[in-house]
Backbone as a chain_set.jsonl record, in Angstrom:
{"seq": "XXXXXXXXXXXXXXXXXXXXXXXXXXXXXXXXXXXXXXXXXXXXXXXXXXXXXXXXXXXXXXXXXXXX", "coords": {"N": [[118.352, 121.029, 134.184], [116.477, 117.639, 132.907], [117.672, 114.7, 132.893], [118.395, 112.265, 130.256], [117.129, 109.905, 129.986], [115.075, 110.705, 131.388], [113.624, 112.056, 130.002], [113.42, 110.921, 127.501], [111.503, 109.064, 127.857], [109.516, 110.202, 128.934], [109.034, 111.476, 126.546], [107.916, 109.755, 124.996], [105.7, 108.681, 126.262], [104.195, 110.618, 125.44], [103.589, 110.184, 122.95], [102.261, 107.419, 122.857], [99.878, 108.123, 124.725], [99.013, 110.291, 122.806], [98.356, 108.496, 120.86], [96.764, 107.205, 121.594], [94.481, 108.836, 122.077], [93.752, 109.569, 119.916], [92.675, 107.382, 118.822], [90.319, 107.224, 119.935], [88.784, 108.946, 119.325], [88.574, 111.581, 120.622], [88.294, 114.991, 119.836], [87.859, 115.306, 116.977], [86.323, 115.63, 114.081], [83.466, 115.969, 113.151], [82.223, 115.189, 110.508], [84.305, 113.174, 110.012], [85.297, 110.87, 108.643], [86.741, 107.637, 107.701], [85.494, 106.086, 105.426], [84.491, 106.614, 102.413], [81.865, 108.013, 100.344], [79.76, 105.354, 98.195], [78.237, 105.366, 94.765], [76.283, 104.109, 92.604], [76.687, 103.291, 89.116], [75.37, 103.275, 85.641], [76.727, 101.231, 84.472], [77.375, 99.455, 86.525], [74.917, 99.127, 87.973], [74.36, 97.341, 85.463], [76.129, 95.747, 85.565], [75.799, 94.219, 87.779], [73.134, 93.418, 87.346], [73.006, 91.649, 85.412], [75.252, 89.367, 86.456], [73.094, 88.831, 88.436], [71.313, 88.028, 87.489], [72.798, 85.53, 86.016], [73.514, 84.093, 87.875], [70.946, 83.242, 88.659], [69.799, 81.861, 86.743], [71.56, 80.236, 86.601], [71.304, 78.205, 89.141], [68.75, 77.679, 88.535], [68.899, 75.884, 85.793], [70.017, 74.074, 86.922], [68.574, 72.858, 88.898], [66.754, 71.925, 87.047], [68.216, 70.165, 85.622], [68.312, 68.262, 87.471], [66.095, 67.047, 87.362], [65.832, 64.925, 85.58]], "CA": [[118.102, 119.811, 133.238], [115.992, 116.516, 132.861], [118.256, 113.843, 132.314], [118.089, 112.27, 128.907], [115.767, 108.758, 130.015], [113.606, 110.774, 131.897], [112.95, 113.223, 128.267], [112.575, 109.621, 126.605], [110.518, 108.246, 128.704], [108.302, 111.92, 128.73], [108.317, 111.952, 125.034], [107.542, 108.267, 124.359], [104.698, 108.794, 127.215], [103.142, 111.512, 125.524], [102.767, 109.845, 122.066], [101.08, 106.47, 123.386], [98.842, 109.048, 124.984], [98.517, 111.026, 121.635], [97.619, 107.206, 119.959], [95.003, 106.429, 122.573], [93.092, 109.41, 122.272], [93.382, 109.68, 118.42], [92.086, 105.907, 118.25], [89.345, 107.074, 120.931], [88.101, 109.933, 118.294], [88.581, 112.369, 121.146], [89.255, 116.1, 119.038], [87.531, 114.779, 116.19], [85.673, 116.767, 113.485], [81.608, 115.341, 112.89], [82.013, 114.622, 109.705], [85.374, 112.921, 109.661], [85.434, 109.154, 108.207], [87.867, 106.903, 106.436], [84.778, 105.549, 104.295], [83.89, 107.165, 100.986], [80.484, 107.242, 99.837], [79.483, 104.907, 97.214], [77.103, 105.424, 94.221], [75.684, 103.373, 91.77], [76.499, 103.803, 87.916], [74.426, 102.489, 85.206], [77.442, 100.224, 84.184], [77.398, 98.884, 87.653], [73.41, 98.141, 87.677], [74.098, 95.946, 84.304], [76.851, 94.547, 85.555], [75.19, 93.384, 88.812], [72.176, 92.833, 87.467], [74.021, 90.564, 84.745], [75.867, 88.691, 87.03], [72.846, 88.521, 89.072], [70.711, 86.829, 86.104], [73.577, 84.62, 85.137], [73.116, 83.298, 88.693], [69.463, 82.397, 89.181], [69.791, 81.057, 85.873], [72.317, 78.568, 86.712], [70.258, 77.442, 90.067], [67.654, 77.096, 87.789], [68.815, 74.55, 85.164], [70.996, 73.073, 87.715], [67.436, 72.253, 89.592], [66.061, 71.254, 86.005], [68.699, 68.845, 85.258], [68.4, 66.992, 88.399], [64.898, 66.147, 87.202], [66.122, 64.437, 84.09]], "C": [[117.768, 118.717, 133.442], [117.169, 115.273, 132.517], [117.891, 112.911, 131.279], [117.253, 110.904, 129.598], [115.149, 109.33, 130.601], [112.939, 111.687, 130.156], [112.708, 111.969, 127.39], [111.623, 109.476, 126.763], [108.614, 109.225, 128.55], [107.414, 111.617, 127.182], [107.813, 110.283, 124.381], [105.761, 108.021, 125.532], [103.565, 109.255, 126.413], [102.833, 111.121, 123.865], [102.197, 108.493, 122.181], [99.637, 107.432, 123.34], [98.025, 109.939, 123.973], [97.619, 109.772, 120.889], [96.045, 107.022, 120.668], [94.173, 107.549, 122.126], [92.665, 109.79, 120.907], [92.412, 108.646, 118.16], [90.63, 105.965, 118.981], [88.329, 108.242, 119.836], [88.021, 111.01, 119.184], [89.248, 113.683, 119.916], [88.69, 115.869, 117.339], [86.248, 115.182, 115.151], [83.775, 115.321, 113.373], [81.835, 114.185, 111.835], [82.967, 113.541, 109.096], [84.742, 111.371, 109.656], [86.723, 109.013, 107.39], [87.021, 106.338, 105.354], [84.201, 106.692, 103.585], [82.21, 106.798, 100.924], [80.796, 106.414, 98.35], [78.387, 105.129, 96.444], [77.164, 104.716, 93.119], [75.996, 103.469, 90.077], [75.661, 102.954, 87.46], [75.083, 101.326, 84.998], [77.035, 99.12, 85.313], [75.919, 98.284, 87.92], [73.893, 97.01, 86.906], [74.826, 94.908, 84.5], [76.654, 93.847, 86.923], [73.679, 92.675, 88.255], [72.289, 91.312, 86.311], [74.19, 89.539, 85.555], [74.621, 87.637, 87.981], [71.386, 87.157, 88.042], [71.471, 85.45, 85.454], [73.131, 83.619, 86.704], [71.681, 82.341, 89.206], [69.385, 81.392, 87.818], [70.257, 79.329, 86.01], [71.903, 78.214, 87.898], [69.079, 76.972, 88.968], [67.613, 75.742, 86.718], [69.557, 73.46, 85.962], [69.49, 71.9, 88.454], [67.049, 71.256, 88.266], [66.652, 69.807, 85.554], [68.942, 67.85, 86.23], [67.11, 65.939, 88.52], [64.388, 65.336, 86.516], [66.625, 62.877, 85.158]], "O": [[118.536, 118.194, 134.249], [117.294, 115.233, 131.293], [116.698, 112.649, 131.431], [116.138, 111.418, 129.684], [114.097, 108.702, 130.719], [111.851, 111.654, 129.58], [111.794, 112.015, 126.567], [110.727, 109.694, 125.947], [107.431, 109.022, 128.278], [106.248, 111.549, 126.792], [107.406, 110.047, 123.243], [104.926, 107.147, 125.3], [102.426, 108.788, 126.422], [101.858, 111.701, 123.388], [101.358, 108.394, 121.286], [98.745, 107.524, 122.497], [96.848, 110.279, 124.096], [96.487, 109.941, 120.437], [94.869, 106.818, 120.366], [93.046, 107.224, 121.752], [91.546, 110.231, 120.649], [91.443, 108.845, 117.428], [89.812, 105.064, 118.793], [87.108, 108.098, 119.783], [87.239, 111.813, 118.674], [90.285, 113.528, 119.271], [89.376, 116.453, 116.5], [85.125, 114.965, 115.606], [83.48, 114.143, 113.575], [81.753, 112.962, 111.953], [82.722, 113.013, 108.011], [83.942, 110.872, 110.449], [87.428, 109.788, 106.743], [87.612, 106.051, 104.314], [83.531, 107.577, 104.117], [81.566, 105.808, 101.272], [81.715, 106.673, 97.574], [77.341, 105.159, 97.093], [78.269, 104.696, 92.578], [74.957, 103.993, 89.676], [75.138, 102.067, 88.135], [74.452, 100.289, 85.201], [76.458, 98.073, 85.021], [75.766, 97.071, 88.065], [73.92, 95.877, 87.386], [74.696, 93.749, 84.107], [77.378, 92.882, 87.165], [73.223, 91.616, 88.686], [71.733, 90.226, 86.478], [73.323, 88.667, 85.497], [74.75, 86.444, 88.254], [70.937, 86.014, 88.112], [70.989, 84.608, 84.696], [72.505, 82.564, 86.597], [71.503, 81.286, 89.815], [68.935, 80.25, 87.915], [69.857, 78.184, 85.796], [72.438, 77.107, 87.834], [68.733, 75.803, 88.799], [66.754, 74.86, 86.695], [69.654, 72.264, 85.684], [69.429, 70.671, 88.489], [67.033, 70.031, 88.383], [66.061, 68.768, 85.257], [69.583, 66.817, 86.034], [66.918, 64.882, 89.121], [63.229, 64.925, 86.48], [67.044, 61.86, 84.605]]}, "num_chains": 1, "name": "protein.A"}
């Protein structure tokens, strides 16, 4: 039987090795990802378009105001 110190060291080393292998992607599937696919909705397009037009108009009006 192994002394308890050697058992604990072996378990710790195995855990560290497992984390290292997991972080490098060994054994990972091709389609594994932590990112989700993003799909624009109609409301999202309208929201982005509205704020883009507000931004463009505010820049334009700021330039017009400097001309006066």
